[in-house]
C-alpha positions, 0 to 999 in steps of 0.5 A: 680687132676683137669684139671683147674690147668693144663690148667692155667699152660699151658696158663702161657707157652703161655703168650707172652715174649720178648724172647719167641716171638723171639724163636717162630720166629726164633729158633722154628718155629714149635712153643712152643706157637703152642704146648702150645695152642693146649693142652689148647684148648683140655684141656678146654673140660671135660677130664672125658667125654673122654675115656683115658683122663688121658693118653692122658693128660699125653702124651700132657704134655710129648710133651709140656715138651720136647718143653719146654726143647728145648726152654730153651736150645735155649734161653740160646744160645742167645746172645745180638748180635742176637737181631734185635734192641737194648734191654736195661738191656739185662742180666737181662731180659734174666735171668728173662725169663730163670727163668720163663722158668725154673719154667714152666718146673719144674711144667710140670715135677711135673705134668707129674709125677702126671699124669703118669700111674702105673709102670715105664714110657718109654715115651719120656721126662720122667726121666732118665734111671739111675734115674728110675733104682735107684728109682726102686731098693730103692722102690722095696718093696713099688711099689704096695702100692705107685701105689695104692696111686696114683690111689686113689689120681688121681681119688678122687683129693685129696690134702692132706698128701698123695700127698706130698708122691708122689715125682719124682724119683729124690727125692730119692737123695733129701736133707734136708735144713734149710732156713737162712733168709726169702724170699718172693716170687716175682712171680708165682712159688716162694716159700715164706719161713721164717728163720728156716724153713726146706725144702725138695729139689726135684730138683737143677738147675744150675741157682741157683733156686731150687725146694723145698717143705715145711713141709705143702706140698707146692712147689716152687722155692727158691734161693739157697743162702737162704738154708743151709744143715741141719742135721735132721728134725722132720717131720712125712711125712718123716719117711718112707724116712729117713729109706730108704735114711739115708745112701744116705744122710749122704753120700751126706752131707759128699760131700756137700763141694766137689761137690758145690751142682752141678748136673753135679758133683753128676751125676758122680760116679768118682766125687762122690767118689773122695776124698777131695785131688782131689778137686784141679783138680775140682775147675778149672772147677768151677766159682767164683760164685760157691765158693760164693754159697758154702760160702753162704750155709755154712753161711760163709758170712753175710746176704745180701752179693751176687756175685758181679753185676758189677764184672760179667759185667767186666768179661763177657762183655770184654771191654765194661764196662772198661775205655779203651773203653770209651776214644776211639773216637766214630763215629756219627750215619752216620759213616762219622764223630765223635760223640764227638771229633771235632776241634775248627778252630780258636784255632786248639785245641779240641773243648769244649763240655758241657754235661748234667751231670758233677760232681765231688765227693769224697768217704770218708768212709764206716761205720758198714760194716760187715766182711766176716766170718772165713775160708776166707782171704780178698785180697782187699776191694773196691768200684766199681762205674758207672753211673746208671739209676736203670736198666742198667749200663751207663758208665765205671765201675771204681774201688777204693780200700779202706784202712783197719785198723784191729783195725776198721774192719767195717770202710773203708777209701779212699785217705790215706796220703802217701809219693809221688803221691797218687796211682789211685787205692786208690784216692777217688776224681772222676769225672763223665761226662754223656750226656744223659737225664735221670730222674733217672741218678745217681751213683751206689756204689757197695762195694766189697771184693775179697777173697780167700778160705783157705781150697781150694785156690779158689778166689771169688768176693762178694758184700757187699752192694750197695748204690745209689746217684741220681744226680737230684731231683723230679723236675729234678734240679741237687742236691746241693753239700754237703756231703751225708750219703747213706744207704748201701742196701744188695742184688743186685742193682735190689733187693729192701729192702734187709738188709746187715745183720740182725738187732739183734732185730726185730721191732721199737726201743721204745726210742729216744736213741735206735733209734740213736744207731740203726741208728749208727749201720746201714751200711753207705757210705759217699760221698761229691759232690763238685764243680770243679775250672775253670781249671778243668772244662775246662779240663773235657770239653775236655774229652769224653762225657761219662767217670768216672774216678780219678781227678788226671788223667785229665791232662794225659787224656787231652793230650791223647785227643789232640794227638787223635784229631791231628791224626784223624782230622788233619793228616788224608789225607781225613775224609774218609780215614780209613788206619792204623795210625802209632801212638804207644801212641794212640794204647797203652794208653787206656791199662793204664786205665785197669792197674792203676799201669802203669797209676801211672808210667806215672803220676810219669814220667810226674811229674818229666818232668814238674819240668824241665819245665819253665812257658812258656813251660807249657803253650805251648800245642805243646811243651807239646804234644812232650814231653808227647810223649817222656816220654810215649815212654821211660817209660810206652811203654817200660814197656808194651813190658818188659818180666820182667813185670808180667801180670796184675791181680786184687787183686793178692798180689804177682803179684802187688808186682813183677810189683811194683819192676819192675815199680820203678826200671825203673822209677829209671833208667829214672831219673838217665839218665835224670839227666846225660843228662839233657833231659827228655824222652831220647831213650837210654833205647831202646838200653840198653843191660841190658834190654830185650824186647818182640818180636816185633808185628806190633799192637804195632805201628798201631792204627786201627780207624775202630776197635776201633770206632765200 
């Protein structure tokens, strides 16, 4: 082999990047970059003019491989808090850097094997002892022939079919896979493949990008979600391997579903021999993404489906992207005042604030959305939406559940007609407030399903596609209020030109009628932008600068905002005072935005209280605040600390049914007490012996300004 490819590989490693630069400066002062640059400078000389140049290159490659592995481990440990300055789109950039280092590491391992001398190597950074022993046992009769071929190949720089026979020792447990969909490489190290092509997997990694080799001998990484395990392959180059590894391949194929294609499981002999009944103990250690990946490999989900990007943010980032975080007061840059909460000195109310973007919109329906395949039970069809600028999420992530009709499985609808109040979770009428100048600002809609796998009981969250509504035109003007039919794209919001489901016909349709039919088959999301009346606009101006939520909850959010202003701007001794504030409603109200059934309970209780108010009382803000506190304390606050209310869990039918029964019984009790006493918000429920309470916690009553404002 020539030294030019080796030199270019090492130069690729030395290329500066935001994450590698941080690693070099902080975690690896000896220097990943220093080691790579030293090897590059040395190998730029003619290796044939130096004695033992191949062995020297092999040792340097081993050294650089160890440094790359250490760099990858350090990179995975970094978090957003380690950065000295804010980094936009942190997760995506970190994944890209991890993928780049992983690709470099795979190339180094392959290069190390090609440079290695005959016989098993004991150099540091080489293959593991277990892999070497397994390879020695399986290929004991062919060691001499393989070593002779390695010498001929390295001396003559042959790139033909014989080079494809030189596989890493871990190749002995490689599997044959078939490509499910076309994949075009986006950067160096990717392997472009076409649907139906057969690949041999050389190495599997935890990040989902597997090192593969096609029938032409080209190597590169491909996403494992594009692959499906194959039963056979007609490749002459693999005839020798089929005889030696036939039994291993059959065993591994039978264990494919149990082991989820994870190296951590296949390396454990006990787990390899475990029966299907033992899967129940293993599945608890796997994430939801693993279940999705298995279904993708099995072809149980349509092309274009991906693990939910927005659900991953909600799970991994905690409260950062939840509504409970965005309704809290935000401190200004000086930390001495608030950024979006002020009092009007003339009226004593919260001062209205106009923001750069304030829109109201309605989700109408989704059409031609593919359904998951057999073997899974769908628990929820929903849309997650947020403010998005093409690179990062800029607001809280709001969820709207779709109404489903078995007669039209590919059509989703929103805001169904129900008796009583429409649940917040089903309401498609929303608003968005955002106060930042972003030319690409829009609303990201991620269509998703939460499912449970029938055979194993695993839960997962899939993205069925995404749509984006840009809120400004090319000139920066707001888009008009009208109905928009948004195309639903496959993949993640960071992928382009991915179809949700492969079209049955290739090429452009020939006639106008065929074009119309094909357009009707494309997945669409129908959204309507609408104008708000003056009362709604006034209420929106009181809310935080950045928030996305349902329109039917505005009056509750406004009352909470007024109570927040009273406690923080009027009742504190000084603006520099940061002592704990005794306010049960302020300490617990944000929780309701993460538990929509409790928010509906408060809406229902407050609606009953408003029916007993006269017109003057409804216009008196002071009276409304007092009544709101009474209703809240005797309804939702009591439910939050009731042991009979199960913990909230997303898309769990049993938990949702139990919570609904408890909430309905509680509201009925309050209604009966109000009818008997003629007063709303009576506190007798707290001393009723028929109701039990959780142990008292001081955090129920205290509002910690420093904790919520940072």
